C-alpha positions as CSV (number, residue, x, y, z in Angstrom):
1,M,-66.4,-144.8,-153.5
2,V,-65.6,-148.1,-155.3
3,L,-62.0,-148.7,-155.6
4,N,-60.7,-151.7,-157.6
5,K,-58.4,-152.4,-160.4
6,K,-60.8,-151.9,-163.1
7,Q,-62.1,-148.5,-161.8
8,F,-59.0,-147.3,-160.1
9,N,-56.0,-146.6,-162.3
10,A,-53.8,-145.1,-159.9
11,V,-50.9,-146.5,-157.9
12,V,-50.7,-145.7,-154.4
13,V,-47.3,-145.0,-152.7
14,V,-47.3,-146.3,-149.1
15,E,-44.5,-146.8,-146.6
16,G,-44.7,-150.6,-146.0
17,K,-46.5,-153.9,-146.2
18,D,-49.0,-153.2,-143.5
19,D,-50.2,-150.1,-145.3
20,T,-50.8,-152.2,-148.4
21,I,-52.5,-154.9,-146.3
22,R,-54.9,-152.3,-144.9
23,L,-55.7,-150.8,-148.1
24,N,-56.4,-154.2,-149.8
25,Q,-58.6,-155.0,-146.8
26,F,-61.0,-152.3,-147.9
27,F,-60.2,-152.0,-151.6
28,P,-59.3,-155.3,-153.0
29,G,-57.1,-155.1,-156.1
30,I,-55.7,-151.6,-155.3
31,E,-52.1,-151.3,-156.4
32,T,-49.5,-150.0,-154.2
33,I,-45.7,-149.4,-154.2
34,E,-44.1,-149.6,-150.8
35,T,-41.1,-147.5,-150.0
36,N,-40.1,-149.6,-147.0
37,G,-39.0,-146.8,-144.9
38,S,-38.2,-143.0,-145.3
39,D,-34.9,-143.7,-147.3
40,V,-36.6,-144.3,-150.5
41,P,-34.5,-146.5,-152.9
42,E,-33.5,-145.0,-156.2
43,A,-35.1,-148.0,-157.9
44,V,-38.5,-147.2,-156.5
45,L,-38.2,-143.7,-157.6
46,T,-37.3,-144.8,-161.1
47,E,-40.2,-147.2,-161.2
48,L,-42.6,-144.5,-160.0
49,K,-41.3,-142.2,-162.8
50,E,-41.8,-144.8,-165.4
51,L,-45.3,-145.6,-163.9
52,A,-46.2,-141.9,-164.0
53,K,-46.1,-141.8,-167.8
54,N,-49.2,-143.8,-168.1
55,R,-50.8,-143.9,-164.6
56,E,-51.8,-141.6,-161.8
57,I,-49.6,-141.7,-158.8
58,I,-51.0,-141.0,-155.4
59,V,-48.9,-140.6,-152.3
60,L,-50.6,-141.6,-149.0
61,T,-48.0,-141.8,-146.2
62,D,-48.1,-141.6,-142.4
63,P,-48.8,-138.3,-140.9
64,D,-45.4,-138.1,-139.3
65,L,-41.8,-136.8,-140.0
66,N,-40.8,-139.9,-142.0
67,G,-44.1,-139.8,-143.9
68,E,-43.5,-136.1,-144.9
69,R,-39.8,-137.0,-146.1
70,I,-41.2,-139.9,-148.3
71,R,-43.8,-137.5,-149.7
72,R,-41.0,-134.9,-150.5
73,L,-38.7,-137.4,-152.3
74,V,-41.6,-138.9,-154.2
75,T,-42.9,-135.6,-155.2
76,E,-39.6,-134.4,-156.3
77,A,-39.3,-137.6,-158.5
78,V,-42.9,-137.3,-159.8
79,P,-44.0,-133.7,-159.6
80,N,-47.5,-134.4,-160.8
81,A,-48.1,-137.0,-158.1
82,K,-51.4,-136.4,-156.2
83,Q,-51.3,-136.1,-152.4
84,A,-53.6,-138.0,-150.2
85,F,-53.7,-137.2,-146.4
86,I,-54.9,-138.8,-143.2
87,T,-54.8,-136.8,-140.1
88,R,-52.7,-137.9,-136.9
89,K,-56.0,-138.8,-135.2
90,E,-57.0,-141.1,-138.0
91,G,-53.7,-142.8,-138.0
92,E,-53.7,-143.5,-134.3
93,P,-53.6,-147.3,-133.4
94,T,-56.7,-148.5,-131.5
95,K,-54.7,-150.9,-129.4
96,H,-51.5,-149.5,-127.8
97,G,-48.4,-151.8,-127.1
98,R,-45.7,-153.1,-129.1
99,G,-45.7,-152.1,-133.0
100,S,-48.4,-149.6,-132.3
101,S,-46.9,-146.6,-134.3
102,L,-48.9,-143.8,-136.0
103,G,-49.8,-144.7,-139.5
104,V,-51.9,-145.6,-142.5
105,E,-52.2,-149.2,-141.3
106,H,-54.5,-148.0,-138.4
107,A,-56.9,-145.8,-140.5
108,S,-60.5,-146.7,-140.8
109,K,-62.1,-147.3,-144.2
110,Q,-63.9,-144.1,-143.9
111,A,-60.6,-142.1,-143.4
112,L,-59.0,-143.9,-146.3
113,V,-62.0,-143.2,-148.6
114,K,-62.0,-139.6,-147.6
115,A,-58.2,-139.3,-148.2
116,L,-58.4,-141.1,-151.7
117,Q,-61.3,-138.9,-152.7
118,D,-59.9,-135.5,-151.5
119,L,-56.7,-135.5,-153.5
120,H,-54.4,-132.4,-153.8
121,E,-52.0,-131.6,-156.5
122,S,-49.6,-129.0,-157.4
123,Q,-51.5,-126.1,-158.9
124,A,-50.5,-124.2,-161.9
125,L,-52.5,-121.2,-160.7
126,P,-50.6,-119.5,-157.8
127,S,-52.2,-118.8,-154.6
128,D,-53.1,-115.4,-153.8
129,L,-51.9,-115.8,-150.1
130,T,-49.2,-113.6,-148.9
131,K,-46.8,-114.0,-145.9
132,S,-48.5,-111.0,-144.2
133,D,-52.0,-112.7,-144.7
134,Y,-50.6,-115.9,-143.3
135,Q,-49.2,-114.1,-140.2
136,R,-52.3,-112.0,-139.7
137,L,-54.3,-115.1,-139.6
138,G,-52.1,-116.4,-136.7
139,L,-50.5,-119.2,-138.5
140,S,-47.0,-118.2,-137.6
141,S,-45.1,-116.6,-134.8
142,G,-48.2,-116.8,-132.5
143,V,-48.7,-118.5,-129.1
144,D,-51.0,-121.0,-130.7
145,S,-49.9,-121.0,-134.2
146,R,-48.8,-124.6,-134.1
147,K,-52.2,-125.9,-132.9
148,L,-53.9,-123.7,-135.4
149,R,-51.9,-124.9,-138.3
150,E,-52.8,-128.5,-137.1
151,Q,-56.4,-127.7,-137.0
152,V,-56.5,-125.9,-140.3
153,G,-54.5,-128.6,-142.0
154,I,-57.1,-131.0,-140.8
155,K,-60.1,-128.8,-142.2
156,L,-58.2,-128.5,-145.6
157,R,-56.9,-132.0,-145.5
158,V,-53.3,-131.0,-146.4
159,G,-51.4,-132.4,-143.5
160,Y,-49.4,-130.6,-140.9
161,G,-46.2,-128.8,-141.3
162,N,-44.2,-126.2,-139.4
163,A,-44.8,-122.7,-140.3
164,K,-42.5,-122.4,-143.3
165,Q,-43.5,-125.9,-144.6
166,F,-47.3,-125.2,-144.1
167,Y,-47.1,-121.8,-146.0
168,K,-45.3,-123.5,-148.8
169,R,-47.8,-126.5,-148.9
170,L,-50.7,-124.0,-149.1
171,H,-49.1,-122.3,-152.1
172,T,-48.1,-125.8,-153.7
173,F,-51.9,-126.7,-153.6
174,G,-53.1,-123.4,-154.7
175,V,-55.1,-122.8,-151.5
176,T,-56.6,-119.3,-151.8
177,L,-56.7,-116.5,-149.1
178,A,-60.6,-116.9,-149.0
179,E,-60.4,-120.7,-148.4
180,L,-57.6,-120.3,-145.7
181,E,-59.6,-117.5,-144.0
182,Q,-62.8,-119.9,-143.8
183,A,-60.7,-122.7,-142.5
184,V,-59.1,-120.5,-139.8
185,E,-62.5,-119.2,-138.8
186,E,-63.9,-122.7,-138.5
187,A,-60.9,-123.9,-136.6
188,K,-61.0,-120.9,-134.1
189,N,-64.9,-121.4,-133.6
190,E,-64.5,-125.1,-132.7
């Protein structure tokens, strides 16, 4: 995947300058907008709304609670924003110590390429997944449901969420029952 200003018309929403530095390291010329933390300023949301009129917006945040908050706030402001996810493992720092928090700034080029290629967006077509299917597959109220949701989130590249959030996310991205069943089966067979 070749990402540069001429071939990549999207603006990528990231949390901070270290994320921008990391993306530019691998994709020179990529444009980012930094939220500078989980309390996204109204000015940033306004700028994103304006940009979304002519450009694609991609949200690429850290796989943690603050990243999910930013993702939610940006998506509320720009409902057609596409979503890119890295896994917790892909966001782990290689060197531990001061300033070594989980995040996009630690992701490899391979992880970032995969995240930017495998974009998710809100689907006009509803998912055929029901709550009873979701429970039957062991994704809520089970002994290992948290771990299973995490593994399935990695398989589907939709990130992690608690039982309620994850169910909603699957619907938002139009994940079908068949796709979910296959991901659950693969996760259980690993």
